[in-house]
Every structure is written in structure tokens, then in C-alpha cells.
C-alpha positions, 0 to 999 in steps of 0.5 A: 083736575088741578086749579092750574089745569082748570085755569089753563083750559079757560084761557082764550087761545093765544092766536085769538088774543094775538090779532093786534089792532095796533098799527105803526106808520107805514108797516106792511101787511107782511110785517103785521102778519109776522108780528101777530104770529110772534105776538102769539108766541109771546103770549104762550111764553108769558103763560109758560112763565106763569106755569113755571112760577106756580110750580116753583111756588109749590115746592115743598120745603128744602133742607133745614139750613145746617147752621146759623151762618155768621157773616160780616156785614156793613153794620157789623157781625150778622147771622143768617137768621138776622138777614131776614129782618121783618120778613119770612123769606130771604133771597141771597146772591153770591157775588163773584168778588173773592179775595183772589180777584183784583176786581169784581166779575163785570156780569155780576156787577151789571146785575147788582147795579140793576138790582140796586135800582130796584132794592127799595121795592124788593125790600118791601116784599122780601129780605135781599142779601149780597154775599162775597168772600172778600173782607166787607171793607173791600165790598163796601169800598166797591159799593161806594165807587159804583154809587150803590145805595140800597144793596145790603153786603155781607162777607162770608170769608169766615164761614162755609156758606159759599161752599154749601150754597154756591158749591165753591172750591175756595181754592179755584175761584168763586161762583155766582149763585141765587138762593131763597131761604124761608123761616117756618115754625122757628127754623130756616129752610132752603127753598130754591136755588138757580141750578141752570149752569154750564151743564144745562146750556144749549149749544151756542149759548152762554149759561143762563137761567129762565127767566134771565134775571139780568135786565140788559139781556132782556132788552137786547133780546128785543133787538135785531142784533140780539145779545150776540155771542162776543160781547159782555158788560164791563166795569168801565167804558170809554167816555165816548161810548 
């Protein structure tokens, strides 16, 4: 029996943990019964997320990165190996802001805005790089416009990183992509990538990862309206919204 299996057997049944003693003003018995049933499902979901995370951490090393890609960063040229800094793990996000776009992808921008607020904490544990094919001057101009402070931007316009790790066709546009790289024994290996795209989406749903990395969807999923099917983040909103 594996450690994870033994730990799972030792867990209390979710329905026992879900007998919440919390009560809110004027709630009905019907509400509390339904809420506790949902709480049991939420506990099971948390446990499943941890099981998936444990399997992810246990992945064998992926392929050796074929070259030390050269990028243009905010402080000048930088190789992929230099992006690690003091860490042995590097997370990269491919931002959909290629040279053919007049403005960057609003969904990517919404996600990056949230990550900018978390970046000082993230950088305590791992390195993080935001990569797009537009010239670095264009990327940094938008960073200043948006008021981002901590995201580290790199232009991949002069290499094949986006083709190799975001599976882009430069002639047809750009793709979002999360990748994780690790340094082991002097070599850089690919470790994990988000691979849940349109081909893995369920009917009636937009493509999404699990867990969904975009905080806005997590918040909206807690509301009676949900995330909806016809609303998406925008780059600007009227001042009265």
C-alpha cells in the first residue's frame, strides 16, 4: 500500500466532517441540509485536488530542453537558464500578445493582473517568466499602462520557444501556455505543461484547466449566476461599471 493510499484510508468520511455547526441568520433547515451535503462534496473536491497534485509532483522528469533559448528581457538579453535565478524551478506563461495583435488577449491580461499581485510571494518559491512574441518594448509599454509592478517579461520573437512549448504556428496566431521547467544535474528538463485545451473541453464549457488558475472564475463559480456562457474579461470598462 502506498503512502497516499494509507493516508486516504485514515481520513474521516467527508459526510462526517461536513456536519457544520455554523448557522447564519434566518437560514432554514432545508438550506442547512443542502449546504452540508454540498460541503461534503467540497471536502471531496479538496481531497481530489490534493491527490492530483501529489501525482503531478511525482511525475518523472520530462525531456531535456533542446537549447538554451535566448530572449529579450526588460534588462536586456537573457537565456532560459538565466531566468531560473536562484531557483531550480521555473514557471513560464505564454501571453497571447504576438506582433499581429493590436492589443493583448483580455483573458490572459486578467490572469496576469492577478498574478502580478501574487508575484512577490511566488518568487520566494520559484522563478516565473511571462513570454510573448511581441518586441520587449511593446510588452513593457503595456505593463506600464496596466500598472503591473512585479511580472518579469520576455520577448520570444527571435526564437522557437513558442513553437516548441506553446505549439504555436506563428503564421496563424498565438496560444496561451503554462510550462514548468526544472534544473537537475546541470541540465534543464521540461516537467509539466497545461494540456487541457478545446479537445478536452466538456460540452457547453470553455476550455479550462483543473484547477482553474484564473481567480475570477473561482469567485464567480461561488455565486448563483456562476461564470456564465457569454461574459469574458475586457481590457477596459466604462467608468460607471
